[in-house]
C-alpha positions in Angstrom: 0.0 0.1 -0.2 1.2 3.5 -1.0 2.2 5.9 2.0 0.5 9.3 1.6 0.9 11.8 4.3 -0.9 15.0 5.5 1.4 17.6 7.0 0.3 20.7 9.1 3.3 23.1 8.8 2.2 25.2 11.8 3.6 28.6 12.8 4.4 27.3 16.4 4.0 23.2 16.0 3.8 21.0 13.1 2.2 17.5 12.8 2.0 14.7 10.5 -1.0 12.2 9.7 -1.4 9.1 7.4 -4.1 6.6 6.8 -3.3 3.4 8.8 -4.0 -0.3 7.8 -7.6 0.1 9.2 -8.4 3.1 6.6 -8.3 5.8 9.5 -6.4 8.8 9.7 -3.8 8.7 12.3 -1.1 11.3 13.7 2.5 10.0 13.3 4.4 10.3 16.5 7.9 11.9 16.1 10.9 10.2 17.9 10.1 11.6 21.0 6.7 10.0 21.0 4.9 13.3 20.6 2.3 13.9 18.1 3.4 17.7 17.5 6.8 18.9 16.5 8.0 22.7 17.4 8.5 24.5 14.2 11.8 25.7 15.5 15.4 25.7 13.9 18.8 26.3 15.7 22.1 26.5 13.9 24.7 25.3 16.5 27.5 26.3 13.8 27.5 27.1 10.3 26.9 23.6 9.1 25.1 22.0 12.0 21.4 22.7 12.8 18.7 21.2 15.4 14.9 21.1 14.5 12.0 20.5 16.8 12.2 20.4 20.6 15.8 20.8 21.1 15.7 24.0 19.0 12.6 25.3 20.8 14.6 25.2 24.1 16.8 27.9 22.9 14.3 29.9 21.3 14.6 33.5 22.7 17.9 32.9 24.3 20.2 32.1 21.3 20.3 34.5 18.6 20.8 31.3 16.1 17.4 30.0 16.7 14.4 30.9 14.8 10.6 30.4 15.1 7.5 31.7 13.6 9.4 32.1 10.2 6.1 30.6 8.6 4.5 34.2 8.7 7.1 35.3 6.6 6.8 32.9 3.8 7.0 34.4 0.2 8.7 37.5 1.6 12.1 39.1 1.1 12.7 38.5 4.8 15.9 36.7 5.7 17.5 35.3 9.0 21.1 35.4 9.7 23.2 32.6 11.7 26.7 32.2 11.8 27.2 34.8 8.9 24.8 33.0 6.6 21.4 34.3 5.3 18.4 31.9 5.4 15.1 32.4 3.7 11.8 31.4 5.3 11.4 28.9 2.8 14.9 27.1 3.6 14.0 27.2 7.2 10.5 25.6 6.6 12.2 23.1 4.5 14.5 21.9 7.5 11.3 21.3 9.5 9.5 19.5 6.7 12.8 17.4 6.3 12.8 16.6 9.8 9.0 15.5 9.7 9.7 13.6 6.7 12.7 11.6 7.9 11.0 10.7 11.4 7.7 9.8 9.4 9.6 7.4 7.2 11.3 5.9 10.0 7.9 5.1 11.6 5.9 4.1 8.5 8.4 3.6 5.6 9.0 5.6 2.5 6.6 8.3 1.7 5.0 8.4 -2.0 3.3 11.9 -1.7 2.2 14.5 0.6 -0.5 17.0 1.2 0.3 20.3 3.1 -2.0 22.6 5.0 -1.6 26.3 4.5 -3.0 29.3 6.1 -5.9 30.6 3.9 -4.7 34.0 3.7 -1.5 32.7 2.0 -0.7 34.9 -1.0 0.3 33.1 -4.2 4.1 33.9 -3.0 3.6 32.1 0.2 2.1 29.2 -1.5 4.8 28.9 -4.1 7.3 29.4 -1.1 5.7 26.4 0.6 6.0 24.1 -2.4 9.5 25.1 -2.7 9.9 24.2 0.8 8.7 20.9 0.5 10.6 20.1 -2.5 13.9 21.1 -0.8 12.6 18.5 1.9 12.5 15.8 -0.6 8.5 15.6 -0.5 6.4 15.2 -3.5 3.4 17.3 -2.7 0.3 16.6 -4.5 -1.7 19.4 -3.0 -1.8 22.3 -0.7 -5.0 22.8 1.2 -6.3 25.7 3.2 -6.3 24.6 6.9 -9.8 25.2 7.9 -10.9 23.2 4.6 -8.7 20.4 5.8 -10.4 20.5 9.2 -13.8 20.3 7.5 -12.7 17.5 5.3 -11.3 15.4 8.2 -14.5 16.2 10.3 -16.7 15.1 7.6 -14.7 11.8 6.9 -14.8 10.8 10.5 -18.3 11.8 11.4 -20.7 9.2 12.0 -23.6 11.4 11.5 -25.3 12.2 8.1 -24.2 15.9 7.7 -26.0 18.5 5.7 -25.9 22.2 5.2 -23.6 25.3 5.3 -21.0 25.5 7.8 -18.3 28.0 9.1 -15.0 26.4 10.1 -12.5 28.2 12.0 -8.9 27.8 12.5 -7.1 29.9 15.5 -3.7 29.1 14.8 -0.3 30.0 16.1 -0.2 32.8 13.6 -3.3 33.0 11.7 -7.0 33.2 12.2 -8.8 31.4 9.2 -12.4 30.4 8.3 -13.7 28.4 5.3 -17.5 28.5 4.6 -18.4 25.1 3.4 -21.4 23.1 2.0 -21.6 19.8 3.4 -23.7 16.7 2.3 -22.6 13.5 4.2 -19.0 13.0 3.1 -18.9 15.7 0.1 -17.6 18.9 1.1 -18.0 22.0 -1.0 -16.0 24.8 -0.6 -18.0 28.1 -0.8 -15.4 30.8 0.5 -12.2 31.1 2.4 -10.2 33.6 3.9 -8.0 34.6 7.0 -5.6 37.2 8.8 -2.4 37.0 10.2 -2.2 37.8 14.0 
């Protein structure tokens, strides 16, 4: 069976899910046994980097540690560590690479991925996300707005026969998004989506 994963590349934390052998979506735990990984990158030299929990412990203490860079995706902002410049795309690719490596250690080779993004991401930020995934060695099939992904998951997992128009909110670490959806059973029609950074 092919391994396809979904990635929530979050402003503060990231997570990976996949469909298990029973056909249910489950979170893939990282090597620390946690279901979320801090979206933090720390350079310990010009060629050594820590990602995730070890990096989070130095956030705000070490000037070579960076978090919340997702908010700058697609912009001209850069971050400096040991006299080297890093774009938000490169930093995001390091987080995605860690997620990819730990997921493959848990479930085997990854055949494809879907990445969720904030609803208010401009085209430049969406393209930067795709580039980050490519740098991480991921074959991204789709990018989906975060509240839309939540709606799809809820419709899939619900045991009720759902119908009607719903507002789905996503209050994340860096954005506040909403999608308006029309739901009929497990069929989800996206009517509108938008969001703001906070």
